[in-house]
N, C-alpha and C positions, 0 to 999 in steps of 0.2 A: 503493499499500500504506499503512495506517493503522499507526503504531506501536503496539505491545501495550498494552493497559490496563495489566496489571500486569506484574511481573516474572517471567517463566517459568524460573527457577531456583529449586533447593532450600536446598542450606545456605550458597550464597551470598547468597539473599534475607532470611536473617536475621542476618549480620554485623553486629556493632556493638561498642559499646565491650569488651567482653570481650575480643574477637579484638585491639583494640588494645591494652588492656593485657597481653594474653598476649606479642604479638609484642614491643612494648617492653621487656618483662623480660628476654626473650631478647638483645636488641640491647643491653641496658643492660650485661649481663652479660658481653658480649664473649666468650659460648661459643656458639656455634653448631656447633660440632663435638660429636657424641653422646658422645664418649670423652673430653674434657677441656678445660679453659679455666679463666678467671680465677675462676668462680664459676659450674660446671656444674649445672644445673638438673636433669638428668636425665629430660627430658621424652620421648625415644625409649624409655627403659625404660618409663616412666609410661604412655606411649600403647599400646605393645604389650601390657602387660600388662591396661589397660583392654579395649580393642580384644578380645583373646583371649574375656575375660569376656564382652563383650557378644556375642559369636556363640556363646560357649556351647564353647570350645574350649581345651584347656590352653596352647596355642601360637601365637603371631603374631608375625610378623617385619616389620618396617616397613621399604620399600622405596621408589627414587626415582619410581617410577611405574606404572600399571597394567599397562603392557607388560612393564616389568620383574617385576613381581608373578607375571605367567604365566610366562616364560620360566624365573624362579627355581624357579617350583613343578615345571614340566616338568624340568628338572634334577634337582631335589631327589628327585622321584617315580622318577628312573633312565632317564629317555626314551635308548635307545641312538642312535646316528648312524643315520640313513634310516628310524627308527621311524615309522608313520605315527599321526597324531593325525586322528581325526576331528572336526569343527566344522560347526555350522551354516551354511549358505550364506547366512543373514541374518544379517551380523555386522558387528563394526567390523573394519578391516584390523588391527587390533594383535594380533588372535589370530593370522591368519597369521604376520605379523612374528615372535611370539614365539615360532611353534612352528618357524620356520626359524633365528630365533636360536638355539633349543636343538637344532639339527642334525636335526630331524625332518622328515616330510614332510604336508603337510595334503591331508586329503581332506574332501569337501565334502557335506553330507548334507542332505537337504530339511528345512524347518519344515512343521508343520501348522498349524490354525486358533488355535493360542495365540502363533504368530509364533516358537515355538521349537523345539528340536532334536525331530523325529519320531521316537519309540523304534524303528520299525518300519523307517525310513531308517536311521539308525544300524545297526541289526543288518545290514543288507543291506550296508553298507559294510565289515564287520569281514571282515579276511583273516588271514593267518598273519603278517603283519607289523604288524597294528594294536596299538598300546600302550595307548593312552589315548584317551578321549573326553572333548572340552570342552563339556559344556553350558552355552550363554549365558542368563544370567537375564536377559531383555531389557526394557528400559524399567519397570522395577521391579515385572517379574512373574517369579514363580519357572519354570522348564522344568520338565516333570512327570519330576521326579527318581526315583520308585518304578519305572515301568518301563524306566526311561533305566538305573537301576542293576541291577535284574534282567538285562537283558539283557547289562552289564558284567560281573556276576558270573558270570554262566553261561559267558561266552566270554572270561573272563580276560582283563578291559580294565580300566586304572586309569580313575578319575573324578575331571576337574580342572574344580570349578565357576569358571566365569567370573562372578563376583559384580560386574563394575566399574559396572553401573547398578542395584545392588540391595543395596546395604548396609542391613541391619536388615529386609531382606524376610524372612519364612518360607514354609516349607513343611510343611503338616501338623505346624504345631506346633515344627517345629525351625528356625534361623537358616539361612540358606545361608551355604554355606563351612564348616558344620559336619558334612555328610551326607555328602560325598565322600570321595576319600583327601586331597584338598587342596581350597583354596579362593583365588582370587585377586581382590583387590579395588582400585579406583582411586578416586585423590581428588582428581581433576582439576575443572575450575571446574562442571564441569555437575552434578556427581555430589552424593549427598545430603549427604555431608560434603564440605569441600573445602578445602584449601591451595595451590589453582591446580594443583600436581601432587602426586605422591605415591603410595604403594601399601601394599599388605600381604598377607602370605601366612600363611593359617590351615591347619591341620591337627592332627588327635587324635594322629599318629604322632610320637612323639620322634625317628625315625631321618629321617624325612623332614624336619622342624623340624631338625636338625642339620646337614644338607645344604644346606638353605635359607638358614640362619645362615651357613655357612661360603662358600657359592657367592656371595651377595651382599656379601662383605665379605673381597675379594681370598683367597677361599680358604679363610679363617680364620687366614691369615698375617698378618694385619696387626700389624705390631709396634709398639708405643709406645716412648717413650725407658724405658718400665717392663716392656718386656718382654711386654705383654699377649697374649693369643691366643685368639680367638673359637672356638667349637666342643667337642666333646666331647674331652676328654684323652686323647691316644693314639689317636686316629682316624687313619686314612690319608689324608695330605693329599692334594690337589689345586689344581690351579690356578682360581682365581675370576675377580671381576669387581669393580669398585667401582659399588653400587647402594645405598648408605646412604641411610637417610632423615636430615634434620638435624634439630638442634634446635628449628628455626625451624618447620619443617614440623609435626613432631611437638606443638608447643604451641598452634597454630592447630587442629588436629584434635582435640585433648584438650577444648577449650573447646566444641565442636562434639557431641562423641559424647554428652553428657549430653542434648541436645535433640534427639537422632535420632528415639528412638521416640515420643515427644510430636507431632513434624512428621509422621512418617509415620501416626499415627493418624488428625492432622487429613486428611491427604491422602486417605487411604482412604475416610473416609468424604465428603469432597467429591466423589471420582470416582465413588463408588456413587450418590450424590444425582443427578449429574449424567445416569449411564447410565438412571437408573431414570426422571429428569423427561424424557429423550428417547426411551425406549423405543420409545415409540408414532412417533415423528418418523423416527428413524435406524435402527432395525431392529435388524441385525446386529451384535453386538459381538465384538471379540476373547474368545476364550475363555482364562480365567484358571485353570491349573491348581489354584492355591490362592487365591481371591479374598480369604478372609477374612487372609491374610497378606500380600497384596501390598502395594506401597509408593503407590499411588494412579495407576491407569494409565487414560485414556479413548483408545481407539483403536475407531474404526468401521471396518466392513467396507463398503464400498460394493458395488453391483451388476457394477462394473467399472472398469477403471483408467481411463478417460476420465472417467467421473462424478468419481471417486477426485480426479483432476486439478482439475477444476471446483471441488469441494467444497474443496479446499486454495487453491486462488485467490480463491473467495469468502470464505473465513474470513479469510485474512490481510488481505483487502482492508478488512473490518471490525475490523481489531485483534485478531483472534483467533490467538495464535500455534499453527500449525498445520503439519503435514509429513507426507509418507509417508516410514516410515524408512527409509534408506539408497537413496531415490528410487525404490523397489520394485525393487532389483536385489540379485543375488548379489552377494557379496563377489570371487567370481572374475571378475567382468565389468572389475576394475581391471587394468589393462593387465599392469603385471607380475605379477599373481597368474595371470593367464590364462595367460602364456607361461611361467610359471614360473622367472622370471628373478630370480634371487639376485645378492646382491653379488660370489658367487664363480662364476656360471655358471647355466646351465638345470639346475633341479633336478627338474620332474615336466613330462610332457605335459600339453597343453591338457587341463584337466577338461570333462565334460560338464557340460551345463546342467542345473540342478534345476529344472524346470519348475512343478511344483506350488508352490516357493518363489516363483518369479515371478508367478505368478498370483495368491496370495493376497496376498502383501507389495503387489503393483502397486495393489490394490484397497482398501490400509488408509490410513487416515488419522489420525493421533495428536495428539491436542489436548495440549498442553502445558498442566501445572497450575504454579501458583507456590506455595512455601511463605508467602508473603507475602499471600495472597487474601482477602479480605474478603467476608463474606457478600454484600454488594452486587455485587462482583466475579462470584461463583460464580452469582447471578441472571441479570447481565447475559451473564454466559457461555452459560446454559441459552438465554436469549431470542435470544442472535444465532446461536448452532448451529442451535436452529429456524428462524430465519428464513431463514438462508441455506440449510439444507437443502430446505425447502419452494419455493425460488427456481432451485433444480437443473434441471428439469423432466426430461425423458428423455435416456437416454445417446445418443450418436450410434451408429449401425449399425456 
């Protein structure tokens, strides 16, 4: 296997002197905690305000990770113990972990040729126990939120957008994280903006915001030596957790937020060019519910799982960063998820396989782009993908 010619990362690929200066400023202030210190910079407050504005919502709450954001959002929405949350079968295990953390039960629905939640499959999963649906905006492409939202409204189901892989992405003119009842973002190392870890909850609902603020901050009862309390004055208290964002995390993210739109514009342009140049060679591409708002995705759909495996092997041997998302397997193949095994016991029976998901995901090949790619890198990528695809030959029967 040859090392990738370019760095297949997004926000991290653009790190430089500004991140160093932001980090040093916080370190030298000796004020890493968001509420007090010798020279507090209020970076968490500033980032929450700027991130809310960028998404187009009045409220954002910074937290410690993307999984923490999902769990906090579910709790803020009022998920009851044992309530069901429909999630796409093709996703990261953090989605399941967050549902369990919030005392819910995950239910798995098929994806379609967008590799995101199939609205019809979602509706088929709705029962009188269904509380929420969690459409995942996978690999910088929005899920098809209009039909998902229509089903949710008609069936009385809350919508929590998983925006972990899609900060800055749009759906029909609106930013993801501003369309459902709440959104959850991740700032892990592979994400569009990153501090290594971190997350955020977004919402237009002040009551959801208040519960999110309080839950991730010891139930809103964190008391400093000055007796300060977070959350709506007079609201009924409840026990929470400590999922707070740090000043260092917020300072790093604040620097990168200004780069987000230009970076996605460039990646979207690169992705469209690559797909266009290879249309006659590769053939079928993943359907994007809103290509104009995507964050730059290049995912081919091969004729079979065997051909997809050979394509990935050939591309990686040439130095092209390529993979089949989640190995083409449903998240329910994780042994703990399959057996319903949580830290406190068995919580659900073995889920049925989502065969449509396995079929389409297994023959998908995602080619990772990089935020620092040059035009020469893009031309090399097109030529290399074309060459590897031409050498695939027919799939084994």
